[in-house]
C-alpha positions, 0 to 999 in steps of 0.5 A: 271113659275117654275123658276120664282116661285123659284126665288120669294121664294128665294127673299122672304127668303132673304127679310124676313130674312134680317130685323130680322138679322139686329135687331139681330145684334143690340141686340148682339152689346148691349151684345158685352162685354160678347157675347153669344155662336154664335152656341146657338144664331144661334140655338135659331134663327132657333128654332124661325123659327120652331115655325111658322109651329107649329103655323099655324094649330092652328091659322087656327083652331081658324080662322075657329071656332071662331067669326071674330074680337077680339076673333080671334085676341086674340087667335092668340096672345095667340097661338103665344106667348105661342108657342114661349115661350114654344119652347124656354123653351124646346129647349134653356133656359135650356142650361148651357150657359144660366147662367145669368139673361140677357141671358134669354132676349137675347135668348127670343128675338132671338127666336122671331126674328127667328119667325118673319123671317119666318113669314115675308117670308111667307107674301112676297111669294105671292106678289113676286110670282106675280111679285109685288115686290114694294108692297112686299118691302113696306110690308117688310119695314113696318114689319121691323119697325112694326110686327118684333119689336112687336115680339121682345117687346112681347117676351122680356116681358117674358124674362124680367119677367124671368130675374128679378125673376131669383134667386127667389123661384120657385113659384115666378118665375112661377108667374113672367113667367105667368105675362110676358106671359100675358103682351106679349099676351096683347101687341100682341093683342093691336097691331093686334087690331089696324092693323086688326080691324081698317083696317090700319086707326090707324096704327100710334097707333099700331106703337106707342105702339111698339116703346114705347115698344122698348124704354122700352126694351133698358132701361130695358136691360141697367138695366140688363147690369148694374147689370151684370157688376157692380162688374166686373173689366173693360174689363173683362167678 
């Protein structure tokens, strides 16, 4: 029994981490001309994972002390987005390698993917421990195109707010960061509202919100890349 449980945890870790790593690979391919230090990318991913055990007790408290439904959903979104941003700001975004506007987006998204990796793992442990691998893999696939991307889109909203105010005055940067956090919370709340309160009946709307956000993400990322490379000679960084 113990070996089966250990095996389930190993499978859950692999299945939970692999999808975010695939999205991270896609992100880094978008930045392949001037890649970020791999050690710092790895650290940002781990930092995102470390945010999960910080989030859990706060969400548990909110679930216990707030009315079911929208109040809990909003509180979860606030907790997750504030802690993801806070831990990124404290441990990653101050680093000297984060020296261009586009870097802020890259590291915020990397932290989000680390968070999603451990969150996915926790969701998969129970079905895998009961031998329900088919439902576990279905859950994993849905999270690959759903909640994992939600974390990317929500955290990128903060990253873009920081990036587009990168060289502005401190008050404007604070205002932009606040607007980014509010937008991230709103997107997170909207997704969870359609998934949780509608019992999955309006999942298609939730996925539409996320994939619309993904399209906007790549469009805005290309804008930042244009401003980053426009004055550089070809094949230089």
